[in-house]
Z-matrix of the N, CA and C atoms (Angstrom, degrees):
N
C 1 1.467
C 2 1.533 1 110.67
N 3 1.326 2 116.49 1 34.98
C 4 1.455 3 120.47 2 -178.98
C 5 1.529 4 110.49 3 -67.15
N 6 1.351 5 116.11 4 140.62
C 7 1.454 6 121.01 5 -179.89
C 8 1.525 7 108.01 6 -103.33
N 9 1.317 8 115.69 7 97.86
C 10 1.464 9 121.70 8 -178.55
C 11 1.524 10 108.46 9 -93.75
N 12 1.325 11 115.37 10 90.90
C 13 1.468 12 120.25 11 -171.33
C 14 1.532 13 112.03 12 -61.46
N 15 1.320 14 116.81 13 -41.72
C 16 1.465 15 120.00 14 -177.22
C 17 1.525 16 111.09 15 -64.70
N 18 1.330 17 115.63 16 -44.96
C 19 1.471 18 119.79 17 179.58
C 20 1.525 19 111.01 18 -66.00
N 21 1.348 20 116.35 19 -39.32
C 22 1.463 21 120.06 20 179.48
C 23 1.529 22 110.91 21 -66.26
N 24 1.333 23 116.39 22 -37.77
C 25 1.464 24 120.44 23 178.58
C 26 1.526 25 110.11 24 -62.04
N 27 1.330 26 115.48 25 -42.44
C 28 1.464 27 119.47 26 178.84
C 29 1.530 28 111.32 27 -63.85
N 30 1.332 29 115.52 28 -41.34
C 31 1.469 30 119.72 29 179.80
C 32 1.532 31 110.75 30 -65.82
N 33 1.340 32 116.30 31 -38.91
C 34 1.462 33 120.44 32 178.16
C 35 1.529 34 110.98 33 -63.97
N 36 1.334 35 116.17 34 -45.02
C 37 1.471 36 119.69 35 179.99
C 38 1.524 37 110.70 36 -61.91
N 39 1.326 38 115.69 37 -43.88
C 40 1.458 39 119.61 38 -179.82
C 41 1.528 40 110.88 39 -64.93
N 42 1.333 41 116.07 40 -42.23
C 43 1.459 42 120.31 41 178.70
C 44 1.520 43 111.80 42 -62.71
N 45 1.330 44 116.11 43 -43.55
C 46 1.466 45 120.88 44 178.87
C 47 1.529 46 110.71 45 -62.04
N 48 1.329 47 115.26 46 -38.45
C 49 1.466 48 119.78 47 178.46
C 50 1.527 49 110.52 48 -63.66
N 51 1.327 50 116.04 49 -43.96
C 52 1.472 51 120.28 50 178.36
C 53 1.525 52 110.89 51 -62.67
N 54 1.320 53 116.31 52 -33.91
C 55 1.466 54 121.21 53 -179.27
C 56 1.530 55 112.21 54 -86.21
N 57 1.330 56 115.54 55 -3.13
C 58 1.478 57 121.75 56 -178.19
C 59 1.523 58 111.59 57 60.24
N 60 1.324 59 114.18 58 40.06
C 61 1.466 60 120.72 59 175.17
C 62 1.524 61 108.80 60 -103.21
N 63 1.298 62 116.28 61 135.31
C 64 1.459 63 121.68 62 179.08
C 65 1.521 64 108.52 63 -94.52
N 66 1.330 65 116.89 64 94.24
C 67 1.462 66 121.27 65 180.00
C 68 1.519 67 109.58 66 -105.06
N 69 1.330 68 116.15 67 130.19
C 70 1.462 69 120.99 68 178.18
C 71 1.529 70 110.04 69 -76.93
N 72 1.340 71 115.82 70 167.31
C 73 1.463 72 119.98 71 175.55
C 74 1.525 73 110.21 72 -60.47
N 75 1.341 74 115.56 73 -35.23
C 76 1.462 75 119.40 74 178.30
C 77 1.517 76 112.48 75 -64.03
N 78 1.323 77 116.15 76 -41.30
C 79 1.473 78 120.10 77 178.46
C 80 1.531 79 111.20 78 -67.90
N 81 1.326 80 116.28 79 -40.54
C 82 1.469 81 120.08 80 176.25
C 83 1.525 82 109.05 81 -59.13
N 84 1.329 83 116.45 82 -44.37
C 85 1.463 84 120.64 83 179.41
C 86 1.511 85 112.40 84 -62.01
N 87 1.332 86 116.68 85 -42.95
C 88 1.471 87 120.19 86 178.59
C 89 1.525 88 111.41 87 -64.72
N 90 1.326 89 116.91 88 -41.08
C 91 1.465 90 120.02 89 178.83
C 92 1.528 91 110.93 90 -63.17
N 93 1.337 92 116.91 91 -37.70
C 94 1.469 93 120.40 92 177.47
C 95 1.526 94 110.92 93 -70.49
N 96 1.333 95 116.91 94 -37.97
C 97 1.472 96 119.88 95 176.04
C 98 1.527 97 109.99 96 -62.43
N 99 1.334 98 116.49 97 -42.30
C 100 1.467 99 120.85 98 177.62
C 101 1.526 100 110.53 99 -62.46
N 102 1.331 101 117.06 100 -45.15
C 103 1.464 102 121.28 101 179.83
C 104 1.528 103 110.85 102 -60.72
N 105 1.331 104 116.32 103 -41.86
C 106 1.461 105 120.40 104 178.95
C 107 1.532 106 110.92 105 -63.47
N 108 1.335 107 116.77 106 -41.85
C 109 1.466 108 121.00 107 177.07
C 110 1.524 109 111.20 108 -62.76
N 111 1.331 110 115.69 109 -44.49
C 112 1.464 111 120.98 110 -179.47
C 113 1.525 112 110.43 111 -60.61
N 114 1.331 113 116.85 112 -44.71
C 115 1.471 114 121.15 113 -179.73
C 116 1.533 115 110.78 114 -65.08
N 117 1.336 116 116.09 115 -40.21
C 118 1.470 117 120.89 116 -179.05
C 119 1.523 118 111.26 117 -66.00
N 120 1.334 119 116.32 118 -50.13
C 121 1.468 120 120.59 119 -178.95
C 122 1.521 121 111.51 120 -68.78
N 123 1.316 122 116.48 121 -32.17
C 124 1.460 123 120.18 122 -176.61
C 125 1.527 124 111.78 123 -64.31
N 126 1.307 125 116.10 124 -30.21
C 127 1.465 126 120.28 125 -179.75
C 128 1.527 127 111.51 126 -62.41
N 129 1.336 128 116.26 127 -27.25
C 130 1.473 129 121.09 128 -177.76
C 131 1.528 130 112.25 129 -106.33
N 132 1.342 131 116.54 130 -40.37
C 133 1.463 132 120.70 131 -168.58
C 134 1.527 133 114.72 132 -104.43
N 135 1.335 134 116.92 133 -2.64
C 136 1.466 135 120.03 134 175.44
C 137 1.532 136 112.28 135 54.49
N 138 1.329 137 115.83 136 55.66
C 139 1.462 138 121.68 137 -178.76
C 140 1.525 139 112.19 138 -75.35
N 141 1.316 140 116.49 139 -29.23
C 142 1.458 141 122.01 140 -179.54
C 143 1.523 142 109.62 141 -146.48
N 144 1.334 143 116.53 142 149.40
C 145 1.468 144 120.77 143 179.41
C 146 1.526 145 111.92 144 -71.39
N 147 1.323 146 116.52 145 -18.74
C 148 1.469 147 120.68 146 178.56
C 149 1.520 148 108.61 147 -79.90
N 150 1.328 149 116.36 148 122.62
C 151 1.465 150 121.41 149 -173.10
C 152 1.531 151 113.17 150 -99.55
N 153 1.302 152 117.30 151 -35.43
C 154 1.453 153 122.51 152 -172.75
C 155 1.532 154 110.39 153 -82.06
N 156 1.352 155 118.91 154 123.89
C 157 1.470 156 120.60 155 -179.74
C 158 1.528 157 113.41 156 -55.28
N 159 1.318 158 117.09 157 -33.93
C 160 1.460 159 119.80 158 177.73
C 161 1.530 160 110.90 159 -61.78
N 162 1.324 161 115.77 160 -43.53
C 163 1.470 162 120.09 161 178.07
C 164 1.531 163 110.90 162 -70.56
N 165 1.323 164 116.69 163 -35.47
C 166 1.471 165 120.05 164 175.46
C 167 1.523 166 110.50 165 -59.17
N 168 1.325 167 116.21 166 -40.80
C 169 1.457 168 120.55 167 -178.70
C 170 1.524 169 110.92 168 -60.51
N 171 1.327 170 115.73 169 -45.38
C 172 1.465 171 119.69 170 -178.32
C 173 1.525 172 112.15 171 -78.07
N 174 1.342 173 116.23 172 -51.88
C 175 1.466 174 120.50 173 -171.67
C 176 1.530 175 113.16 174 -75.72
N 177 1.320 176 117.45 175 -23.64
C 178 1.459 177 120.52 176 -177.99
C 179 1.533 178 112.90 177 -111.00
N 180 1.338 179 116.95 178 -60.40
C 181 1.468 180 119.77 179 -172.17
C 182 1.526 181 111.33 180 -70.49
N 183 1.325 182 117.73 181 -52.90
C 184 1.467 183 119.60 182 179.63
C 185 1.527 184 111.00 183 -65.09
N 186 1.317 185 116.75 184 -34.83
C 187 1.463 186 121.19 185 177.30
C 188 1.530 187 110.28 186 -59.00
N 189 1.334 188 116.47 187 -43.57
C 190 1.463 189 120.52 188 179.31
C 191 1.528 190 111.49 189 -73.52
N 192 1.323 191 116.97 190 -36.99
C 193 1.466 192 119.62 191 177.29
C 194 1.527 193 110.99 192 -59.68
N 195 1.329 194 116.56 193 -36.25
C 196 1.467 195 120.60 194 -179.38
C 197 1.523 196 111.89 195 -62.70
N 198 1.337 197 116.41 196 -24.72
C 199 1.467 198 120.74 197 -177.91
C 200 1.529 199 113.04 198 -88.69
N 201 1.331 200 117.66 199 -10.84
C 202 1.471 201 120.50 200 -171.52
C 203 1.527 202 114.91 201 -57.35
N 204 1.338 203 120.14 202 -39.83
C 205 1.468 204 118.42 203 -179.20
C 206 1.531 205 113.43 204 -56.51
N 207 1.321 206 117.28 205 -25.53
C 208 1.471 207 120.74 206 179.33
C 209 1.525 208 111.55 207 -67.77
N 210 1.340 209 116.85 208 -18.39
C 211 1.469 210 120.78 209 -176.46
C 212 1.529 211 112.57 210 -100.32
N 213 1.320 212 117.14 211 7.72
C 214 1.468 213 120.41 212 176.06
C 215 1.534 214 109.22 213 -56.20
N 216 1.303 215 116.31 214 128.97
C 217 1.463 216 121.22 215 177.08
C 218 1.522 217 114.34 216 87.24
N 219 1.341 218 117.79 217 -8.40
C 220 1.473 219 120.14 218 178.30
C 221 1.530 220 109.37 219 -67.92
N 222 1.332 221 115.60 220 146.72
C 223 1.456 222 119.94 221 -179.04
C 224 1.528 223 113.12 222 -117.93
N 225 1.327 224 116.10 223 -35.20
C 226 1.465 225 120.08 224 -174.85
C 227 1.528 226 107.67 225 -139.58
N 228 1.326 227 116.58 226 103.33
C 229 1.466 228 122.70 227 -171.40
C 230 1.521 229 110.29 228 -114.41
N 231 1.329 230 116.40 229 138.30
C 232 1.465 231 122.81 230 173.04
C 233 1.523 232 109.22 231 -113.95
N 234 1.333 233 115.99 232 126.37
C 235 1.463 234 122.40 233 175.01
C 236 1.528 235 107.00 234 -102.12
N 237 1.339 236 115.90 235 112.09
C 238 1.475 237 121.89 236 -175.11
C 239 1.530 238 110.00 237 -92.54
N 240 1.330 239 115.51 238 133.06
C 241 1.461 240 119.13 239 -176.08
C 242 1.510 241 110.32 240 65.11
N 243 1.338 242 114.90 241 47.95
C 244 1.469 243 121.17 242 -168.06
C 245 1.523 244 113.72 243 -64.82
N 246 1.336 245 116.96 244 -24.82
C 247 1.468 246 119.07 245 177.22
C 248 1.519 247 111.43 246 58.94
N 249 1.330 248 115.93 247 -119.64
C 250 1.456 249 120.99 248 179.85
C 251 1.518 250 113.51 249 -86.19
N 252 1.340 251 117.23 250 7.58
C 253 1.461 252 119.88 251 176.21
C 254 1.510 253 114.91 252 102.64
N 255 1.321 254 115.51 253 29.55
C 256 1.468 255 120.91 254 -177.71
C 257 1.520 256 109.32 255 -118.70
N 258 1.326 257 118.72 256 115.96
C 259 1.472 258 126.98 257 9.45
C 260 1.528 259 115.25 258 -93.10
N 261 1.355 260 119.55 259 1.35
C 262 1.451 261 121.42 260 -168.33
C 263 1.519 262 115.65 261 -54.07
N 264 1.329 263 117.88 262 -48.33
C 265 1.464 264 120.64 263 -177.90
C 266 1.531 265 111.90 264 -66.86
N 267 1.315 266 115.67 265 -40.90
C 268 1.468 267 119.91 266 178.43
C 269 1.529 268 109.61 267 -63.42
N 270 1.319 269 115.67 268 -41.96
C 271 1.471 270 121.38 269 178.45
C 272 1.528 271 110.99 270 -63.30
N 273 1.324 272 116.66 271 -41.09
C 274 1.463 273 121.20 272 -178.79
C 275 1.533 274 111.46 273 -67.31
N 276 1.318 275 116.91 274 -41.92
C 277 1.469 276 120.99 275 178.43
C 278 1.531 277 110.14 276 -61.93
N 279 1.315 278 116.15 277 -44.41
C 280 1.467 279 121.44 278 178.34
C 281 1.525 280 110.72 279 -65.61
N 282 1.332 281 116.29 280 -45.29
C 283 1.456 282 121.10 281 -174.36
C 284 1.514 283 113.93 282 -68.88
N 285 1.342 284 117.29 283 -30.86
C 286 1.464 285 120.68 284 -177.00
C 287 1.528 286 111.32 285 -56.06
N 288 1.328 287 116.49 286 -34.72
C 289 1.466 288 120.74 287 179.45
C 290 1.521 289 111.92 288 -100.09
N 291 1.331 290 115.92 289 -36.24
C 292 1.458 291 120.43 290 -173.11
C 293 1.531 292 112.70 291 -82.59
N 294 1.326 293 116.42 292 -41.84
C 295 1.464 294 122.33 293 -178.18
C 296 1.529 295 109.00 294 -134.44
N 297 1.336 296 116.95 295 81.61
C 298 1.474 297 120.29 296 -173.02
C 299 1.530 298 114.07 297 -57.04
N 300 1.339 299 117.07 298 -23.17
C 301 1.471 300 119.43 299 179.99
C 302 1.529 301 112.32 300 -80.51
N 303 1.329 302 117.81 301 -8.89
C 304 1.470 303 121.74 302 -175.55
C 305 1.530 304 111.23 303 -71.77
N 306 1.341 305 115.49 304 128.28
C 307 1.464 306 122.41 305 172.83
C 308 1.529 307 108.19 306 -113.77
N 309 1.330 308 116.54 307 135.10
C 310 1.463 309 121.69 308 -178.17
C 311 1.521 310 109.35 309 -120.64
N 312 1.327 311 116.48 310 118.79
C 313 1.469 312 121.79 311 173.72
C 314 1.520 313 108.78 312 -104.31
N 315 1.321 314 116.27 313 142.69
C 316 1.464 315 121.43 314 177.64
C 317 1.513 316 109.08 315 -127.41
N 318 1.322 317 115.82 316 136.86
C 319 1.460 318 120.18 317 -179.21
C 320 1.520 319 110.46 318 -130.52
N 321 1.334 320 115.05 319 137.25
C 322 1.463 321 121.40 320 174.74
C 323 1.520 322 107.47 321 -150.80
N 324 1.321 323 116.01 322 153.17
C 325 1.465 324 119.97 323 179.75
C 326 1.523 325 112.16 324 -86.37
N 327 1.331 326 117.42 325 -15.46
C 328 1.471 327 121.79 326 -172.74
C 329 1.525 328 110.22 327 -92.99
N 330 1.336 329 116.19 328 117.42
C 331 1.463 330 121.35 329 -173.66
C 332 1.523 331 112.63 330 -60.36
N 333 1.316 332 118.53 331 -38.60
C 334 1.471 333 119.07 332 -177.98
C 335 1.530 334 110.91 333 -65.77
N 336 1.322 335 116.16 334 -29.89
C 337 1.472 336 119.40 335 178.37
C 338 1.522 337 111.08 336 -74.20
N 339 1.338 338 117.14 337 -43.38
C 340 1.465 339 118.49 338 178.96
C 341 1.533 340 111.31 339 -71.58
N 342 1.335 341 117.21 340 -26.72
C 343 1.472 342 119.73 341 173.62
C 344 1.531 343 109.68 342 -64.20
N 345 1.332 344 115.96 343 -41.05
C 346 1.466 345 119.59 344 176.27
C 347 1.518 346 111.11 345 -63.64
N 348 1.332 347 117.01 346 -44.97
C 349 1.470 348 120.57 347 -179.45
C 350 1.528 349 111.15 348 -60.67
N 351 1.330 350 116.42 349 -40.86
C 352 1.460 351 120.99 350 179.00
C 353 1.525 352 110.83 351 -64.94
N 354 1.329 353 116.32 352 -41.16
C 355 1.465 354 121.07 353 177.96
C 356 1.527 355 110.88 354 -65.46
N 357 1.333 356 116.15 355 -43.04
C 358 1.470 357 120.66 356 179.93
C 359 1.529 358 110.16 357 -64.04
N 360 1.324 359 116.77 358 -42.49
C 361 1.468 360 120.95 359 177.07
C 362 1.530 361 110.16 360 -55.59
N 363 1.324 362 116.34 361 -45.57
C 364 1.463 363 121.64 362 -178.35
C 365 1.524 364 111.70 363 -66.57
N 366 1.329 365 116.67 364 -49.81
C 367 1.463 366 120.45 365 -175.52
C 368 1.524 367 112.49 366 -68.52
N 369 1.325 368 116.74 367 -31.16
C 370 1.461 369 120.63 368 -179.35
C 371 1.531 370 112.31 369 -89.73
N 372 1.334 371 116.32 370 -6.24
C 373 1.457 372 120.37 371 177.79
C 374 1.521 373 113.87 372 65.94
N 375 1.323 374 115.95 373 40.38
C 376 1.472 375 120.94 374 -175.60
C 377 1.529 376 110.67 375 -94.65
N 378 1.329 377 115.90 376 97.54
C 379 1.459 378 121.00 377 -179.84
C 380 1.522 379 112.27 378 -75.70
N 381 1.329 380 117.12 379 -9.92
C 382 1.473 381 120.74 380 -176.65
C 383 1.529 382 112.49 381 -96.23
N 384 1.332 383 117.36 382 16.21
C 385 1.474 384 122.14 383 -176.62
C 386 1.528 385 110.94 384 -115.15
N 387 1.347 386 115.59 385 136.99
C 388 1.463 387 123.26 386 171.06
C 389 1.520 388 108.05 387 -126.30
N 390 1.321 389 117.13 388 136.00
C 391 1.465 390 121.84 389 -177.81
C 392 1.525 391 109.98 390 -116.74
N 393 1.340 392 116.55 391 131.52
C 394 1.464 393 122.42 392 177.66
C 395 1.528 394 109.71 393 -119.74
N 396 1.334 395 116.87 394 134.05
C 397 1.462 396 121.41 395 170.39
C 398 1.521 397 107.33 396 -105.24
N 399 1.323 398 116.42 397 101.89
C 400 1.465 399 120.37 398 -175.22
C 401 1.518 400 109.42 399 -174.90
N 402 1.323 401 115.06 400 168.51
C 403 1.462 402 120.28 401 168.73
C 404 1.522 403 107.67 402 -81.59
N 405 1.304 404 116.58 403 137.54
C 406 1.465 405 119.35 404 -175.22
C 407 1.528 406 111.80 405 -62.30
N 408 1.352 407 117.00 406 -29.88
C 409 1.465 408 120.37 407 178.75
C 410 1.525 409 111.39 408 -61.16
N 411 1.339 410 116.55 409 -28.62
C 412 1.468 411 121.05 410 -174.95
C 413 1.525 412 112.87 411 -96.06
N 414 1.314 413 117.22 412 -6.92
C 415 1.458 414 120.15 413 -176.04
C 416 1.530 415 111.39 414 -70.89
N 417 1.315 416 115.81 415 133.27
C 418 1.468 417 122.00 416 174.24
C 419 1.521 418 107.73 417 -124.24
N 420 1.322 419 116.84 418 135.08
C 421 1.463 420 120.86 419 -179.46
C 422 1.525 421 109.73 420 -133.37
N 423 1.332 422 115.89 421 155.08
C 424 1.471 423 119.95 422 179.67
C 425 1.526 424 111.20 423 -78.51
N 426 1.339 425 116.03 424 -29.17
C 427 1.460 426 120.37 425 179.21
C 428 1.522 427 109.01 426 -123.88
N 429 1.330 428 116.11 427 119.75
C 430 1.463 429 119.54 428 -178.35
C 431 1.531 430 110.89 429 -72.29
N 432 1.320 431 115.31 430 167.92
C 433 1.464 432 121.83 431 -171.47
C 434 1.525 433 111.19 432 -99.30
N 435 1.347 434 116.02 433 137.05
C 436 1.460 435 118.39 434 176.81
C 437 1.527 436 111.36 435 -82.01
N 438 1.344 437 117.02 436 -20.48
C 439 1.461 438 121.28 437 173.91
C 440 1.531 439 108.77 438 -137.24
N 441 1.321 440 116.42 439 130.87
C 442 1.462 441 122.04 440 171.27
C 443 1.525 442 107.18 441 -117.94
N 444 1.328 443 115.97 442 127.49
C 445 1.461 444 120.11 443 -175.71
C 446 1.523 445 110.66 444 -126.15
N 447 1.317 446 115.83 445 163.83
C 448 1.469 447 121.55 446 173.13
C 449 1.519 448 107.82 447 -157.78
N 450 1.316 449 114.80 448 157.97
C 451 1.463 450 120.94 449 178.44
C 452 1.524 451 107.01 450 -132.80
N 453 1.323 452 114.82 451 110.18
C 454 1.473 453 120.24 452 179.14
C 455 1.528 454 111.22 453 54.10
N 456 1.321 455 116.29 454 42.00
C 457 1.471 456 120.57 455 -177.29
C 458 1.527 457 112.07 456 -89.99
N 459 1.308 458 117.51 457 -55.51
C 460 1.464 459 121.52 458 -175.20
C 461 1.513 460 108.88 459 -162.19
N 462 1.328 461 115.56 460 171.97
C 463 1.459 462 118.73 461 173.62
C 464 1.529 463 109.19 462 -61.32
N 465 1.324 464 116.12 463 148.67
C 466 1.468 465 121.10 464 -175.44
C 467 1.528 466 112.37 465 -55.48
N 468 1.333 467 117.13 466 -39.90
C 469 1.465 468 120.66 467 179.99
C 470 1.528 469 110.74 468 -57.44
N 471 1.330 470 116.29 469 -48.02
C 472 1.467 471 120.91 470 -179.56
C 473 1.532 472 110.82 471 -67.55
N 474 1.309 473 116.22 472 -42.81
C 475 1.460 474 121.96 473 -179.67
C 476 1.528 475 110.62 474 -54.69
N 477 1.323 476 116.61 475 -48.73
C 478 1.469 477 121.35 476 -179.25
C 479 1.531 478 111.20 477 -70.88
N 480 1.337 479 116.28 478 -46.18
C 481 1.469 480 120.59 479 -177.04
C 482 1.524 481 111.70 480 -59.76
N 483 1.326 482 116.95 481 -43.25
C 484 1.464 483 121.12 482 -175.94
C 485 1.525 484 113.74 483 -73.06
N 486 1.325 485 117.89 484 -24.70
C 487 1.473 486 119.37 485 -170.41
C 488 1.523 487 114.36 486 -121.66
N 489 1.341 488 117.85 487 3.61
C 490 1.466 489 118.91 488 -173.63
C 491 1.534 490 113.00 489 -63.51
N 492 1.330 491 117.25 490 -24.66
C 493 1.473 492 119.59 491 178.40
C 494 1.528 493 112.32 492 -68.27
N 495 1.336 494 116.83 493 -11.64
C 496 1.468 495 121.23 494 -176.96
C 497 1.526 496 113.15 495 -100.85
N 498 1.339 497 117.35 496 -5.86
C 499 1.458 498 120.72 497 -176.43
C 500 1.526 499 110.87 498 -89.12
N 501 1.318 500 116.57 499 127.44
C 502 1.460 501 121.52 500 179.52
C 503 1.525 502 110.69 501 -68.73
N 504 1.321 503 116.34 502 156.76
C 505 1.466 504 120.40 503 173.79
C 506 1.526 505 108.93 504 -57.58
N 507 1.326 506 115.97 505 133.49
C 508 1.453 507 120.47 506 -179.00
C 509 1.516 508 113.83 507 81.39
N 510 1.341 509 117.23 508 -1.42
C 511 1.463 510 121.00 509 -180.00
C 512 1.521 511 111.96 510 -80.20
N 513 1.322 512 116.03 511 174.66
C 514 1.466 513 119.58 512 179.53
C 515 1.518 514 110.97 513 -145.04
N 516 1.316 515 113.61 514 159.59
C 517 1.461 516 121.97 515 171.78
C 518 1.522 517 109.28 516 -94.05
N 519 1.327 518 116.42 517 142.52
C 520 1.468 519 122.06 518 169.06
C 521 1.522 520 106.63 519 -126.32
N 522 1.337 521 115.49 520 102.08
C 523 1.462 522 120.93 521 -179.15
C 524 1.521 523 109.56 522 -97.02
N 525 1.336 524 116.21 523 128.63
C 526 1.464 525 121.31 524 177.24
C 527 1.522 526 108.78 525 -91.24
N 528 1.325 527 115.26 526 120.98
C 529 1.462 528 121.03 527 -176.73
C 530 1.531 529 110.43 528 -131.19
N 531 1.340 530 115.88 529 165.86
C 532 1.457 531 120.84 530 174.21
C 533 1.517 532 109.61 531 -83.64
N 534 1.329 533 115.86 532 -102.97
C 535 1.457 534 120.72 533 174.69
C 536 1.522 535 109.22 534 -65.06
N 537 1.329 536 117.36 535 144.02
C 538 1.472 537 121.17 536 179.70
C 539 1.534 538 109.70 537 -53.55
N 540 1.330 539 118.48 538 120.65
C 541 1.475 540 122.08 539 -170.70
C 542 1.532 541 112.36 540 -87.17
N 543 1.313 542 116.59 541 66.75
C 544 1.471 543 119.97 542 -174.64
C 545 1.527 544 112.82 543 -60.57
N 546 1.327 545 117.04 544 -39.37
C 547 1.473 546 120.05 545 179.01
C 548 1.527 547 110.62 546 -63.58
N 549 1.340 548 116.41 547 -42.93
C 550 1.460 549 119.92 548 179.20
C 551 1.522 550 110.85 549 -64.11
N 552 1.320 551 116.73 550 -39.50
C 553 1.463 552 120.78 551 179.73
C 554 1.528 553 110.42 552 -60.47
N 555 1.327 554 115.66 553 -38.97
C 556 1.471 555 119.58 554 -178.59
C 557 1.525 556 111.83 555 -67.48
N 558 1.339 557 116.99 556 -18.27
C 559 1.470 558 120.96 557 -178.07
C 560 1.533 559 112.66 558 -102.44
N 561 1.316 560 118.12 559 12.60
C 562 1.463 561 120.00 560 177.88
C 563 1.534 562 110.50 561 -58.83
N 564 1.322 563 118.00 562 146.75
C 565 1.468 564 119.57 563 179.03
C 566 1.527 565 111.28 564 -65.94
N 567 1.321 566 115.65 565 156.91
C 568 1.465 567 121.21 566 179.12
C 569 1.522 568 109.96 567 -58.15
N 570 1.324 569 115.58 568 143.71
C 571 1.454 570 120.44 569 177.54
C 572 1.515 571 114.05 570 93.69
N 573 1.335 572 116.76 571 1.49
C 574 1.462 573 121.37 572 -179.43
C 575 1.525 574 109.72 573 -126.65
N 576 1.327 575 116.09 574 146.72
C 577 1.458 576 120.02 575 179.25
C 578 1.530 577 110.43 576 -141.00
N 579 1.320 578 114.86 577 155.39
C 580 1.465 579 120.82 578 176.40
C 581 1.525 580 108.91 579 -88.48
N 582 1.313 581 115.35 580 120.17
C 583 1.464 582 120.32 581 178.56
C 584 1.524 583 111.58 582 -80.28
N 585 1.344 584 115.79 583 -35.30
C 586 1.465 585 119.77 584 -175.85
C 587 1.521 586 109.19 585 -162.27
N 588 1.337 587 115.95 586 145.45
C 589 1.462 588 122.49 587 166.32
C 590 1.525 589 105.82 588 -117.92
N 591 1.316 590 116.17 589 115.44
C 592 1.471 591 121.24 590 -173.12
C 593 1.526 592 110.60 591 -111.94
N 594 1.316 593 117.01 592 122.04
C 595 1.466 594 121.59 593 176.48
C 596 1.525 595 109.86 594 -76.28
N 597 1.316 596 116.40 595 141.08
C 598 1.458 597 122.45 596 178.26
C 599 1.526 598 110.24 597 -115.93
N 600 1.315 599 115.40 598 146.20
C 601 1.465 600 121.82 599 171.20
C 602 1.524 601 107.25 600 -109.80
N 603 1.326 602 116.53 601 116.29
C 604 1.459 603 120.94 602 -179.32
C 605 1.529 604 108.88 603 -101.97
N 606 1.334 605 118.58 604 120.45
C 607 1.469 606 120.52 605 -179.06
C 608 1.523 607 112.46 606 -54.48
N 609 1.316 608 115.52 607 125.83
C 610 1.462 609 121.21 608 176.37
C 611 1.511 610 115.21 609 82.83
N 612 1.344 611 117.24 610 -0.58
C 613 1.463 612 120.37 611 -177.30
C 614 1.524 613 110.43 612 -112.88
N 615 1.320 614 115.75 613 116.89
C 616 1.462 615 120.68 614 179.38
C 617 1.523 616 109.83 615 -94.19
N 618 1.312 617 115.04 616 69.23
C 619 1.465 618 120.06 617 -179.71
C 620 1.523 619 107.93 618 -156.07
N 621 1.329 620 115.03 619 154.17
C 622 1.457 621 119.28 620 179.60
C 623 1.530 622 110.72 621 -75.62
N 624 1.313 623 115.07 622 140.00
C 625 1.462 624 121.85 623 175.20
C 626 1.525 625 108.05 624 -138.79
N 627 1.326 626 116.18 625 136.96
C 628 1.462 627 120.94 626 179.96
C 629 1.524 628 110.45 627 -138.95
N 630 1.321 629 115.47 628 148.20
C 631 1.453 630 122.02 629 167.94
C 632 1.518 631 108.17 630 -105.82
N 633 1.332 632 116.20 631 135.13
C 634 1.465 633 121.37 632 177.69
C 635 1.531 634 107.66 633 -114.31
N 636 1.330 635 116.25 634 118.31
C 637 1.464 636 122.78 635 -179.99
C 638 1.523 637 108.38 636 -98.14
N 639 1.325 638 116.53 637 120.98
C 640 1.471 639 122.22 638 -176.21
C 641 1.525 640 108.63 639 -122.25
N 642 1.318 641 116.63 640 137.69
C 643 1.457 642 121.17 641 178.25
C 644 1.524 643 110.23 642 -141.76
N 645 1.321 644 115.82 643 166.82
C 646 1.457 645 120.16 644 176.11
C 647 1.526 646 109.41 645 -64.14
N 648 1.325 647 116.01 646 136.98
C 649 1.453 648 119.96 647 -177.97
C 650 1.520 649 111.02 648 -69.51
N 651 1.318 650 116.44 649 -37.50
C 652 1.469 651 121.69 650 178.32
C 653 1.512 652 107.51 651 -132.55
N 654 1.323 653 116.60 652 122.03
C 655 1.464 654 119.64 653 177.96
C 656 1.523 655 110.05 654 -65.48
N 657 1.314 656 116.35 655 134.86
C 658 1.467 657 120.62 656 178.54
C 659 1.531 658 109.77 657 -68.49
N 660 1.289 659 115.76 658 131.66
C 661 1.482 660 119.36 659 178.88
C 662 1.518 661 109.09 660 -64.88
N 663 1.312 662 116.05 661 136.48
C 664 1.469 663 119.73 662 -179.95
C 665 1.533 664 109.80 663 -68.17
N 666 1.297 665 113.57 664 143.01
C 667 1.476 666 118.88 665 -179.24
C 668 1.517 667 110.11 666 -81.96
N 669 1.328 668 116.81 667 125.25
C 670 1.445 669 119.89 668 -178.78
C 671 1.522 670 110.89 669 -92.18
């Protein structure tokens, strides 16, 4: 489980280049600091089943980086079932420089996971991050989210049903999935539709990855 920072930095730069992402040296450094924190805390708190930092880099960090273009223009994002901060922390590190107006909230029910997220926010100096320890069904916010995302959190039906009260009018869901979840899509609750299923290519990862974009089928008429 050796942490070879120089080799990981090179792999990150190469991966970003393949993904056509413009990452600064500062962002690369923050992503490596986050990876080091994740590996350190994971040894004690079991934040992710992936143990090897090299595999974490590919299966977690590069996987989330591949999804970043989908969040262009987002302003207020909620990561549901954030766990160790994927994709929320990666999104926040990218957004701090790329989209300064972007705010990223992360929610999880497990205290040890949100304790890690709070520590990572502090150590990485991420002023654009908010952490909630709660069930998403019970969360109330003053400003709703234009994008709600999750990565391997729950079936799409549950994901939408539990969090739809938090989605702003005109907002959308971006669910990160492995194989295209056609069965789950067919079970979406009434009033919701899939706008797009987008395949992703993750550098160094020989596995299927898809983003599922979900939106309200009919926009609710504004009350006059």
